[in-house]
N, C-alpha and C positions, 0 to 999 in steps of 0.2 A: 463578569469574566472571572475563572479561579485557574489557578496555575495548577497540574497535578504532576507529579515525576511520572513517566512512562520508560519504556524499555526503547533502545536507540531504533533499533529495528522498528519499534512502532511509530516513532518519528517521519522515517523515512517512506513506510507502508503509508501513511497520510499523505507525505509530499507528494508521494508518485499518483495519488487518488485525486489529489488537488490537480495537479497537473494535466489528466486526463481529462477532467471535468471542464476544465479549464479551457482546451481542446474543444471541447464536445459542446459546449456553451453557447446556444443559438441567440441571447438575448445579452446586450453587451451591458446592461446592468448586474445581470448573471457573471459575467465574466467579469468585472470589475470584484468584486464581492470575494470570488474565488481568488483573484489573483492578489488581494489585500491579505485574504487568508493565508496563500502560500505564503507570502513574503514575510507575514509575521510568524510562522513555523520554521521558516529559514531561518530566520533572527533567533527565536529560542533555541533550535540546533546549534546556531555557529557559537551562540553564547553558552551552550552547557559542552558541546564537543570541540569545539573550534572550526575555523575556517577551512584549515588544510583538510583535515581528517574529513570532514560534512564533504569537500570536492571531492576527495578521494573518494570517497562510498559512491558521490552520484555520478562517476566517471568510470565505475568498477563492472566487471560483468554480472554481479551480484543484483545490486540496485537493477540493471538492466531486466535480468529475467525476474525481479519482483513487480518493475513497471509493468513487465510484458504480460504476467501471470493478472496484474487489477485488470488492466485491458481485456484479457481475456473474460475474466469476471464479468466486467461491467458490460462489455458484447453480450454475454451469455444470458445475463438479467435480462436484458432487450428482447433477446430471441426467446426467451422463457415468458416473457410479458403476450408473447406472439403464440405460444405453443409451439414453438419449432424447436426446441431441446426440451428434453425431459429435467425433472427435478435431480437424478442422478447424476446426467451430465454435468450439470450445475456446480452440484456439490465435488466431483471429483475436480472441476476447474477450482473450486474454494481449497480444495484441500492441496493443489498445486501453491495457490497462492500463499499458502499457511507454511508449506514447506521451503519457498524460496524466501520468503521471512525470517523462516528460522535460520536457514543459510546465509544471508545477509547477518544476523545478527550473532551466530558462530562467529563468520570470519572476522569481523571486525569489534566485536565487543567481548569476544573469549568465552562465550557460553551460549547453551542454547535458550531460546525464549523461554519464558516462564507462563506463558500464554498454556492454558489448556485446552486442546482441541478435542470435544467429545467425539466417539464412534459414530457414525450414522446405523441405523438398523440393518441394513447392508453390508457392515464390514463385521468382521468376526474380530 
């Protein structure tokens, strides 16, 4: 295991993805591994920014928006695998996820995320 520094919103993005995977995991062993990863991540977040701020963030509308955007991407990938949605639609879902992550970063950490999102060929 390696430890790396990440932006605050990246940690909460990962936490929301793990929460979604836990809720969708069909096998008990998978669920347990995902829960262990979530607990480890939550512990690292609490250590880095404090329990009070972490709790405030996870109860915020910004976190809910990020969670919902990640859920839409997760479900979009499932639909794309069945050829039920286009890559363009999936890209738009991912762009909404990026916007939600940036909104959380700005609200709670005072600046935009440093992540660079490259424009798709269909964007000008």
